[in-house]
C-alpha atoms as one frame of an Amber mdcrd trajectory, in Angstrom:
protein
  69.244  38.632  89.253  69.675  40.993  91.991  70.010  39.975  95.482  68.542
  41.185  98.592  71.995  42.701  99.473  72.088  44.916  96.223  68.372  45.982
  96.853  69.249  47.343 100.465  72.742  49.153  99.411  72.604  52.712  98.901
  73.009  54.025  95.525  75.661  56.878  94.910  73.937  60.066  94.019  75.480
  61.336  91.077  76.390  65.121  90.907  75.023  67.098  87.845  78.134  68.321
  85.768  76.885  71.836  86.251  77.011  71.530  89.664  80.765  70.703  89.678
  81.473  72.999  87.206  80.021  75.902  89.338  81.933  74.692  92.664  85.021
  74.888  90.304  84.475  78.653  89.280  83.451  79.215  92.873  86.960  77.752
  93.902  88.829  80.001  90.897  86.601  83.273  92.173  88.046  82.485  95.771
  91.497  81.166  94.798  91.769  84.692  92.609  90.888  86.827  95.356  93.406
  84.665  97.774  90.851  83.973  99.947  90.720  80.912 102.174  87.664  78.444
 102.594  87.448  79.272 105.843  87.120  82.875 105.207  84.585  83.000 102.759
  82.606  80.561 104.925  82.569  82.954 107.647  81.432  85.826 105.658  79.178
  83.617 104.156  77.303  82.885 107.287  77.416  86.678 108.513  75.515  87.517
 105.213  73.111  84.331 105.601  72.642  84.882 109.454  73.375  81.156 109.802
  76.007  78.711 110.199  78.232  77.848 107.192  81.066  76.143 107.973  84.672
  75.510 106.034  83.548  72.222 105.320  80.383  73.228 103.660  82.822  75.707
 101.489  84.816  72.884 100.442  81.704  70.506  99.388  80.068  73.433  97.076
  83.642  73.857  95.430  84.110  69.905  95.016  80.051  69.940  93.664  79.007
  67.805  96.622  76.857  70.279  97.943  74.389  72.694  95.745  73.967  76.506
  96.589  70.304  77.890  97.007  69.620  80.788  95.188  70.089  83.201  98.210
  73.378  81.574  99.275  74.585  82.090  95.771  73.722  85.688  95.709  75.518
  86.106  98.850  78.414  84.230  97.841  78.798  85.918  94.701  78.669  89.539
  96.945  81.168  87.891  99.387  83.548  87.219  96.650  83.238  90.561  94.590
  81.753  88.658  91.315  78.554  88.848  89.448  76.167  85.796  90.035  76.576
  85.413  86.317  80.324  84.333  86.520  79.591  81.608  88.809  77.042  80.242
  86.650  78.617  80.591  83.431  79.202  77.628  81.522  82.624  76.774  80.290
  86.239  77.221  80.961  85.734  81.294  80.471  85.380  82.129  83.900  88.960
  81.217  84.841  89.889  83.287  82.269  87.468  86.279  83.884  89.393  85.822
  86.982  92.602  86.030  85.851  91.779  89.561  83.910  89.798  90.684  87.217
  92.755  89.927  89.114  95.191  91.570  86.534  93.306  94.617  86.664  92.912
  95.164  90.267  96.683  94.682  90.291  97.157  97.586  87.705  95.016  99.722
  89.640  96.558  99.132  92.908  99.999  99.659  91.153  98.741 102.815  89.312
  97.379 104.412  92.633 100.987 103.364  94.366 103.349 105.101  91.403 100.872
 108.221  92.046 101.735 107.935  95.752 105.375 107.384  94.842 105.222 110.504
  92.301 103.701 112.703  94.820 106.216 111.239  97.602 109.253 111.776  95.288
 107.736 115.321  94.439 108.010 116.209  98.286 111.432 114.718  98.662 112.868
 116.740  95.779 111.316 119.767  97.486 113.085 118.917 100.997 116.171 118.114
  99.006 116.339 121.688  97.429 115.589 123.349 100.711 118.436 121.385 102.326
 120.500 122.070  99.587 119.723 126.005 100.240 120.430 126.023 103.731 123.605
 124.060 103.418 124.937 126.311 100.663 124.385 129.054 103.144 126.115 127.740
 105.877 129.014 126.321 103.310 129.051 128.903 100.375 132.236 127.224  99.182
 130.683 123.432  98.736 129.983 122.373  95.566 126.733 121.080  95.388 126.017
 121.022  91.742 125.547 117.155  91.367 122.801 117.229  94.127 121.057 120.277
  92.452 121.321 118.255  89.300 119.410 115.189  91.103 116.740 117.635  92.911
 116.130 119.256  89.301 115.761 115.714  87.718 113.675 114.082  90.363 111.268
 117.007  90.086 110.541 116.707  86.622 110.299 112.937  86.545 107.915 113.431
  89.580 105.926 115.992  87.567 105.859 114.191  84.210 104.871 110.640  86.113
 102.142 112.612  88.130 100.757 114.049  85.044 100.745 110.946  82.804  99.244
 108.949  85.732  96.617 111.681  86.720  95.527 111.544  82.868  95.209 107.949
  82.362  93.159 107.518  85.430  90.774 110.334  84.467
């Protein structure tokens, strides 16, 4: 038997599991980019041309708020992922984010290594020039160890730069 009190109580809206799962994928995407909810909400608001607060972002990630198609497209753009990744069923989204994050890190490291190889080559050139000037100023000074280091640095820099350029091509 139902009482009048039972009829007046609001029913708790059941959140569809696919909405909760998409919220988790949104959170994983955001966290894999090391972005705050506030940052993503602000960027999303800019793209939508309307307010979108950090609290709304939290509700999306917990599955308490569904996204419109327009919001989903812009959110995927802000997070730099395909919409399909946010909609993908199953647990592979987290793995995909790990792969994407590791791939970005590898690319950044390769770029850094190329820069380092180029800096090493330039430093070697400066060292060789300085050694030549010093040898002219003090011909009796033994600079063979420094010259050997300069030759080794030149060889390493050239080899590293060549390998990295070949792999990036």
